[in-house]
C-alpha positions in Angstrom: -91.2 -32.0 1.3 -90.3 -28.3 0.9 -91.4 -24.9 0.1 -89.3 -22.4 -2.1 -90.7 -19.0 -2.7 -93.9 -19.8 -4.6 -93.2 -23.6 -5.5 -94.1 -26.5 -3.5 -91.0 -29.1 -4.1 -92.5 -32.6 -4.5 -92.1 -35.2 -1.6 -89.6 -38.2 -2.6 -90.6 -41.5 -0.9 -88.3 -44.0 0.2 -88.9 -47.8 -0.3 -90.7 -49.0 3.1 -87.4 -50.9 3.9 -85.4 -47.8 3.6 -83.6 -46.9 7.4 -82.5 -43.2 6.4 -78.8 -43.2 7.1 -76.3 -40.4 6.2 -75.3 -42.4 3.1 -78.9 -42.9 2.1 -79.0 -38.8 2.6 -76.4 -38.1 0.7 -77.2 -39.7 -2.2 -81.0 -38.0 -2.0 -79.0 -34.4 -2.0 -77.2 -35.8 -4.8 -79.1 -37.9 -6.5 -83.0 -36.6 -6.0 -82.7 -33.2 -4.7 -81.6 -31.7 -8.2 -84.7 -33.1 -10.1 -87.0 -31.6 -7.8 -85.8 -28.3 -7.7 -86.3 -28.7 -12.0 -89.7 -26.6 -11.0 -87.8 -23.6 -9.2 -87.3 -20.8 -11.5 -83.8 -20.0 -12.8 -83.5 -16.8 -11.2 -84.5 -18.0 -7.4 -82.4 -21.1 -7.3 -78.8 -19.2 -6.5 -80.5 -17.8 -3.6 -81.8 -20.9 -2.2 -80.8 -21.2 1.7 -81.6 -25.0 2.4 -82.5 -25.4 5.5 -82.6 -28.8 7.8 -83.0 -30.2 10.8 -81.2 -32.4 13.5 -82.0 -35.9 12.0 -78.7 -37.7 12.2 -78.1 -38.2 8.4 -78.1 -34.1 8.1 -75.2 -34.4 10.8 -73.2 -36.7 8.6 -70.0 -35.7 7.1 -71.0 -36.8 3.9 -74.4 -35.1 3.9 -72.7 -31.6 4.6 -69.7 -32.2 2.3 -72.6 -32.2 -0.5 -74.5 -29.5 1.2 -71.3 -27.3 1.2 -70.4 -28.1 -2.7 -74.1 -27.7 -3.8 -75.4 -24.6 -1.2 -72.3 -23.0 -0.1 -72.4 -21.0 2.4 -76.3 -21.5 2.2 -77.5 -23.8 4.2 -78.4 -24.0 7.7 -78.3 -26.8 10.0 -76.2 -28.2 13.0 -72.3 -28.4 11.5 -73.1 -25.6 8.6 -70.7 -22.8 7.9 -74.3 -20.1 7.1 -76.0 -20.0 11.0 -76.0 -23.5 13.1 -79.6 -23.3 13.4 -81.2 -24.9 16.7 -81.5 -28.5 15.7 -85.8 -28.4 17.1 -86.9 -24.7 16.7 -90.8 -25.7 15.2 -91.7 -21.5 15.4 -88.6 -21.4 13.2 -89.3 -24.3 10.5 -92.1 -23.2 8.1 -92.3 -27.3 7.4 -92.9 -27.8 11.5 -95.3 -24.7 11.9 -97.0 -25.5 9.0 -96.7 -27.9 6.3 -96.8 -31.2 8.8 -99.5 -30.6 10.0 -101.8 -29.3 7.3 -100.5 -32.4 5.7 -101.6 -34.6 8.2 -105.1 -32.7 8.7 -106.0 -33.3 5.2 -104.3 -36.9 5.4 -106.4 -38.2 8.0 -110.3 -36.7 7.4 -110.6 -40.7 6.6 -107.7 -43.0 7.6 -105.5 -44.6 4.9 -106.2 -47.6 3.8 -102.6 -48.9 2.7 -99.3 -47.0 2.5 -100.0 -46.3 -1.3 -103.3 -44.5 -0.2 -101.3 -42.6 2.7 -98.7 -41.3 -0.4 -101.6 -40.5 -2.8 -103.5 -38.5 0.0 -100.1 -36.8 1.1 -99.3 -35.9 -2.9 -103.1 -34.1 -3.3 -103.0 -32.6 0.3 -99.6 -31.1 -1.3 -101.1 -30.3 -4.4 -104.1 -28.3 -2.3 -101.3 -25.7 -0.8 -102.2 -22.4 -3.0 -100.2 -19.3 -3.3 -102.3 -17.8 -1.2 -101.2 -20.3 1.6 -97.7 -19.4 0.5 -98.1 -15.9 1.2 -99.4 -16.8 4.7 -96.6 -18.6 5.9 -94.1 -16.4 4.4 -95.7 -13.6 7.1 -95.8 -15.9 9.4 -92.6 -17.1 9.3 -91.3 -13.0 8.8 -93.3 -12.4 11.9 -91.9 -15.2 14.0 -88.2 -14.1 12.9 -89.2 -10.6 14.4 -90.3 -11.9 17.7 -86.7 -13.9 18.1 -84.9 -11.0 17.4 -86.6 -8.7 19.6 -85.9 -11.6 22.6 -82.4 -11.9 21.2 -82.9 -15.7 20.1 -84.6 -16.6 23.2 -87.8 -17.8 24.0 -90.8 -16.0 22.5 -94.8 -16.3 22.6 -96.5 -17.8 18.8 -97.4 -14.7 17.1 -100.0 -12.8 17.2 -103.3 -13.5 14.8 -103.8 -10.5 12.4 
């Protein structure tokens, strides 16, 4: 899942028996990600900065080569040219400080009965993310970045509530 401006990018689900390796992730970047970005307005696509965490597949040489080709100097992660983002920086990663908790809270209101039920609940929760929610997420992200800059990239307390 991803967030691009005012668009929630769908959640691709891999088959249950697939281990996400560098090869699998590279195939995702080549074959699936472009399709997921189809709903993003054309004027936004050239400005996307792709952010990823420290998953081992993200550091795979082929994965980085694909990112360098598709998002030249517009991706953030370990071993990137733009800015090497700390791999475990949940306060500066909207997927961590917002999306996963929001999805979890909705999905587990009642326990999923099967993998298919879990997938349906995740998709429904993702569809419930409104423009107003995305606006607040962006505001929170900008506050967190400002706090991080004030501390010269060091530790900072969570954002104050408005």
